[in-house]
C-alpha positions, 0 to 999 in steps of 0.5 A, a space after each residue: 501517489 506514485 507519480 512526481 508532482 511539484 508538491 510531491 517530489 518522491 514520485 516517479 516522473 510520468 514518462 519514466 513510469 510509463 516506460 516502466 509499464 511498457 516493459 513490465 510484461 516482458 520482464 515479468 515473463 522471466 520467472 527469476 524476476 519474481 524472486 528479484 522483486 521479492 528480494 528487493 522488498 524484503 532484503 533481510 528475509 530468510 531463503 524460506 521467506 523469499 521463496 514464500 513471497 516469490 510464490 505469493 507474487 507469482 500466483 497472486 495474479 497474472 502478468 496482465 493483472 500485475 501490469 494493470 495494478 501498476 497502471 492503476 497505481 499510477 492514477 491514484 492520489 489520495 492526498 486530498 482526502 487524508 485531511 478528512 481522517 478523524 480517527 487515531 492513525 499510526 504511520 510506521 515507516 522503516 528508515 531503510 525501506 528500499 521501496 518507499 523513502 522515509 520522507 514519503 511516510 513522513 509526508 503521509 503522516 503530516 497530511 493526516 490530522 493528529 497522526 502518529 509517525 514512527 520511524 522504525 530501525 529496519 530495512 524492508 518494505 515487506 518485513 521479515 519475521 526477524 523485523 516483526 518485534 521492531 514493527 510491533 513495538 510501537 503498536 501496543 502503546 499507540 492502541 492503548 492511547 487510542 483506547 484510553 482517549 475515548 475515541 468510541 465516544 467521538 461525535 459521528 462525522 457529517 461526511 463519510 468517504 466511501 468506495 462503491 465497486 460494481 462488477 458484472 459477471 457475464 450476464 449476471 445483471 440480465 439474470 438479476 432483472 429476470 429474477 426480479 432483483 
């Protein structure tokens, strides 16, 4: 969830977020903004890591695509389905994450039954290479516990959460009909 709600105090107020969206395209039209974005998410990154992340964000989508993604994120709220997760879940949260408050990670973990929440002593949202050992440290013990718990023998769920994505490349549906599909 991105937006504030009475039961989700970490989100942005809707008016503020909409104002952010209105000015986002103009800000992203300034090339230096991509580097600022990279540095804000990875403050411990080396110059090479920042340059790589900046390039990744810049070529990862058009300005319109970045705005559309931010607009889409405003609408997402998965809190109601988190309780349906029945597999071992590890939630890792850097205690000084500049983008996501620690409490937000803790809230996510509390909504997933039986999840494991680990606070990591790091200060990035996008980890720098130097932080990888800190981040991977709790992963191996978690996986060992999950494997030894016999999860693969668990009963099949009676419900499944699924997403269906339909895309229509110009004229492809008509072409499929012509071909008998």
